[in-house]
C-alpha positions, 0 to 999 in steps of 0.5 A: 884433785879427785872430785866426787861423781854425781850419781843418778838423781842429781838435777845437774845430770838432766840439765842441758850444759852451756857453751863456755868461753876461753876465759872460763875460770880455772879451766885448765885446772878443771880439766886436769881434775876431771882427768884425775877423777876419771883415772881414779874411778877407772872410767874412759869418759867423764862429762862436766855435769857428772862432777856438778858443772853444767858446762860443755866439757868432756874428757876421754881417755882411751889410752887405757884400752890400747891393749885391745884397741891399739889405734887409741894409744895415746888418745887422752883428750878434752872436748870443749863446747862439743856438739854432735852435728849429725849421725851417719844414717848410712853407717851401720848401728851397733849394740854394745853394753854400756855403763856409766860412772853416774850409774854405778853397777848398772850396764845395759845394751845400747844401740848407737850409730857407728859414725858421727859428725861432731864439732868441738874445741880443744883445750886451746880453743881451736875449733874441730869439725870432723867425722868420727867412727868406731868405738870413739864415736860411741864414747863421744855419743855417750859423753856428749849425751850428758851435755844434753841432759841425757843418760844411756838409760834413756836409750834403752827400751821402755821395758828394760828401763822398767825392769831396772827402775828399783835399782835407779830408785835405790841409787837415788837414795845412795844404795849402791857400791862403788870404789870412787867418791860420789855425791847423791841427790838425797840421803 
């Protein structure tokens, strides 16, 4: 089932998400719905807070970019109870334009480390503790930020944020265009 994506201004997007256990109700269906929603909205990553759930679940599908990034062919994965343990301070940082399904029509340059140390569980609740680098590390940082109640606009310079303030305000009122189902805070 395709779920509505919560737009900037929804309180759940600013909450720190909670870890879950393997007996979380209908988790497999939720993950399937998240992948279906992600595909329908032409995204590459989706965190549970973006569909109104304050739980630590993220889905990432980089297979859709495999023409440009052949190393991500077949990468379509759920991350449960995901946490960034550390950033590789010796790894160079990279500045790339980012967008977000919860901020339709908005993109800004964001600087992030190229390498991170993460821990998470997969759909079978098998624990993983690994270093990730490159584009996947960026996508994971973007999505895992949602689990901490953060959005990419929190990582841009204050002047840039001030310049987009009116767009953010309009977004909260439902004044934006996108081709997928959404849920705004106030109409």
